[in-house]
C-alpha positions in Angstrom: 58.7 98.2 80.7 61.3 95.7 79.5 63.8 94.7 82.1 67.5 94.0 81.5 69.1 90.7 82.5 70.3 87.4 81.1 67.5 85.7 79.1 65.6 89.0 78.7 68.3 90.9 76.9 70.1 94.2 77.5 68.9 97.4 75.9 72.2 98.5 74.4 71.2 100.1 71.1 69.5 103.2 72.5 72.4 104.0 74.7 74.7 103.9 71.8 72.4 105.9 69.5 72.2 103.2 66.9 68.6 102.0 67.2 65.2 102.7 68.8 64.7 102.0 72.5 62.8 98.9 71.5 65.9 97.2 70.0 67.2 94.3 72.1 70.1 91.9 72.1 69.5 88.5 73.5 72.7 87.7 75.4 73.0 83.9 75.6 76.7 83.6 76.6 77.8 86.6 78.5 81.3 85.4 79.1 82.0 85.0 75.4 80.1 88.1 74.4 82.1 90.2 76.9 85.6 89.0 76.0 87.7 91.5 74.0 89.6 90.4 71.0 93.1 91.3 72.3 94.8 90.5 69.0 92.5 92.7 67.0 92.8 95.5 69.6 96.5 95.5 69.8 96.8 95.3 66.0 94.6 98.4 65.6 96.8 100.3 68.0 100.0 99.2 66.2 98.6 100.5 62.9 97.7 103.9 64.3 98.8 107.0 62.5 101.9 109.0 63.6 101.7 112.8 63.4 104.0 114.9 61.1 106.8 116.7 63.0 105.4 120.1 62.0 102.0 119.3 63.4 103.6 118.7 66.8 106.1 121.6 66.8 103.3 124.0 66.0 101.4 123.0 69.1 102.7 123.8 72.6 100.8 121.1 74.4 101.9 118.4 71.9 105.4 119.7 71.9 105.6 119.4 75.7 104.4 115.8 75.5 106.9 115.0 72.8 109.8 116.5 74.8 108.8 114.5 77.9 108.7 111.3 75.8 105.6 110.1 77.6 101.9 110.9 77.5 100.7 111.3 81.1 97.1 110.2 81.3 94.4 110.3 84.0 92.3 107.3 83.6 91.0 104.1 85.2 91.9 100.4 84.8 88.6 98.8 86.1 86.1 99.9 83.5 85.4 96.7 81.8 84.3 98.1 78.4 86.3 101.3 78.4 89.6 100.8 80.2 90.3 97.4 81.8 93.7 96.1 83.0 94.5 92.6 81.9 96.8 91.3 84.5 98.0 88.5 82.3 100.0 90.9 80.1 99.5 94.3 81.9 97.6 95.6 78.9 94.9 98.3 79.2 92.1 97.6 76.7 88.7 99.2 76.0 87.4 102.2 74.2 89.0 105.0 76.3 92.2 103.0 76.7 92.4 102.6 72.9 91.9 106.3 72.3 94.7 107.4 74.6 97.1 104.8 73.4 96.4 105.9 69.8 97.1 109.4 70.9 100.4 108.3 72.5 101.3 106.7 69.2 100.2 109.8 67.2 102.5 112.1 69.2 105.4 109.7 70.2 105.3 107.0 67.6 104.7 104.4 70.3 101.3 103.4 71.7 102.9 102.1 74.9 104.5 105.5 75.7 102.0 106.5 78.3 101.8 106.7 82.1 98.5 106.2 83.8 97.4 108.0 87.0 94.3 106.5 88.3 91.4 108.9 88.8 87.8 108.9 89.9 85.0 111.3 89.4 86.2 113.5 92.3 89.8 113.8 91.2 89.7 114.3 87.5 89.9 118.1 87.6 92.6 118.3 90.3 95.1 116.1 88.5 94.8 118.4 85.5 95.0 121.6 87.5 98.0 120.3 89.4 99.9 119.3 86.3 100.0 115.6 87.2 98.6 114.5 83.9 98.5 115.9 80.3 95.0 114.7 79.7 92.1 112.7 81.2 90.3 109.9 79.4 87.7 108.5 81.9 84.2 108.5 80.5 84.4 112.2 81.4 81.1 114.1 80.8 81.4 117.6 79.4 79.6 120.1 81.6 79.6 123.9 81.8 80.8 123.9 85.4 83.8 121.7 84.6 84.6 123.9 81.7 85.2 126.7 84.1 88.2 125.0 85.6 89.5 122.7 82.7 89.1 122.4 78.9 87.6 119.6 76.9 88.4 118.2 73.5 85.6 116.2 71.8 83.1 114.9 72.3 84.1 111.4 71.3 81.2 109.4 72.7 77.6 110.0 73.8 75.4 108.4 76.5 72.6 109.2 79.0 71.6 108.1 82.6 69.9 104.9 83.8 68.7 103.1 86.9 70.4 100.0 88.2 68.6 97.7 90.6 69.2 94.2 92.1 68.1 91.4 89.9 64.5 90.4 90.7 63.5 93.9 91.8 59.9 94.4 90.6 59.2 97.6 92.5 61.3 99.9 90.4 60.7 100.0 86.6 62.2 103.3 85.9 63.1 106.7 87.3 59.5 107.6 88.2 59.4 104.7 90.6 62.2 106.1 92.8 59.8 108.1 94.9 60.6 107.5 98.6 63.6 105.4 97.7 67.3 105.6 98.7 69.3 106.1 95.6 73.0 105.9 95.1 75.1 108.0 92.7 78.7 109.0 92.4 80.0 112.1 94.0 81.5 114.5 91.5 79.5 113.0 88.6 76.5 114.5 86.8 74.3 112.0 88.7 73.2 114.2 91.7 72.1 117.1 89.5 70.2 114.9 87.0 68.5 113.1 89.9 67.5 116.4 91.3 65.9 117.4 88.0 64.3 114.2 86.8 63.6 112.0 89.8 60.7 112.4 92.2 61.3 115.1 94.8 61.2 112.8 97.8 64.2 110.7 96.6 66.9 110.3 99.2 70.3 110.6 97.4 73.4 109.1 98.8 76.7 109.9 97.1 79.6 107.4 96.9 83.2 108.1 95.8 83.4 105.1 93.4 81.2 102.9 91.2 82.2 99.9 93.2 81.1 101.5 96.5 77.8 102.4 95.0 77.2 98.9 93.7 78.2 97.3 97.0 75.7 99.5 98.8 73.1 98.3 96.3 74.0 94.6 96.7 73.9 95.0 100.5 70.5 96.6 100.4 71.7 99.9 101.9 70.3 101.7 98.8 67.3 100.7 96.6 68.9 101.8 93.3 71.9 103.2 91.7 71.8 106.0 89.1 74.7 106.9 86.9 75.8 107.0 83.2 74.2 104.1 81.3 77.4 103.0 79.5 79.1 102.7 82.9 76.3 100.4 84.1 76.9 98.2 81.1 80.2 97.2 82.7 78.3 95.8 85.6 75.6 94.2 83.5 77.9 92.5 81.1 80.1 91.1 83.9 77.3 90.2 86.3 74.1 89.4 84.3 72.4 87.6 87.2 73.3 90.2 89.8 71.9 93.4 88.4 69.2 94.7 86.1 68.7 98.1 84.4 65.2 99.3 85.2 63.3 101.0 82.5 64.8 103.2 79.8 67.5 105.9 79.8 66.6 109.4 80.9 68.0 112.8 81.2 70.0 114.9 78.8 72.5 113.6 76.2 75.8 113.0 78.0 78.8 113.8 75.9 82.2 112.4 76.9 85.2 114.5 76.3 89.0 114.5 76.8 90.0 116.6 79.8 92.9 119.0 79.2 94.4 121.9 81.2 92.3 125.1 81.1 93.2 127.2 78.0 95.5 124.6 76.6 96.0 124.5 72.8 95.9 120.8 73.3 92.2 121.1 72.7 92.7 121.9 69.1 95.4 119.3 68.7 93.3 116.5 70.2 90.2 117.6 68.3 92.1 117.3 65.0 93.3 113.9 66.2 89.8 112.7 67.0 88.5 113.9 63.7 91.2 112.0 61.9 90.3 108.8 63.7 86.6 109.3 62.7 87.4 110.1 59.1 89.9 107.2 58.7 87.4 104.7 60.1 89.6 103.9 63.2 87.0 105.3 65.6 84.5 102.8 64.2 86.9 99.9 64.3 87.8 100.7 67.9 84.1 100.9 68.8 83.4 97.6 67.2 86.3 95.8 69.0 85.7 97.4 72.4 81.9 97.6 72.5 80.1 96.2 69.5 81.6 92.7 69.4 81.3 92.4 73.1 77.7 93.3 73.3 76.4 91.7 70.1 75.8 95.0 68.3 76.9 94.8 64.6 75.9 98.3 63.5 78.4 101.0 64.4 76.8 104.2 65.7 77.5 107.6 64.1 80.4 109.3 65.9 79.7 112.6 67.7 80.6 115.8 65.9 83.7 117.2 67.4 83.0 120.7 68.8 85.6 123.2 67.8 83.8 126.0 69.7 86.0 124.9 72.7 89.3 125.3 70.9 92.0 127.5 72.6 90.6 130.9 71.7 87.4 130.2 73.6 89.2 129.0 76.7 91.6 131.9 77.3 90.4 134.8 79.3 90.7 138.2 77.7 
């Protein structure tokens, strides 16, 4: 099995569905590769499309956002590739951050017209159910159980699971080597269920509330490995190439990321149309390249997921 670290390369292409699992990128200068082009990112947002008045007035969810004058978003500000706060200018940048700022511009004509409520994997549903936010952009996996309490637009991105270990670990080369090991994962994520299905039966699973807590436990030797979504692990790998390695290849089912919305909201249809416009206009690809491709050395943009209209409002309202 190939291992993932500085000097040996990071297996990025398979996670992003753009190349076989044998495709590698040799990362010679992590700091330079990881830096986002702020000028390009900000310019892309500023050029974003603004919706026609009729498109908003015909949709109850979008009309409520327009009337409030702000898009209330559940998200994070510590996800290096997806939504990272830059304290030098208080800008949020990354793939998820770009999407919700483009949505704010689409509805309100201003990409900065949003308010962020920080969420983690255990609070994403509750902020939607309680009306604290209009939507959630937080590498949010679409699952049947979640769809019982909230609705999803999308998907807008696809990933799978992977195993993170401390650099230099030669005992674990993939999920099959987790037998008898203590393995961290995030509470409220898809990790526990996927481990139960794909890992050896004698794995001891420890659930942590946040990614940082899980990685700290790994660093301190309190767990042997950490299993979660592969693209989330890229944040740790890109920032800390000599601290962690990804052992083996990805596993488990395809993990589709969606935009969380209140259950039964017609915002699903509105956001689905918005996402499709981004894909058709090439903005999705540009955002991917700035946020992920340029920072990881991948030049070929993956095919965007097909937006699922089966979850539009008619399928989310009880008879």
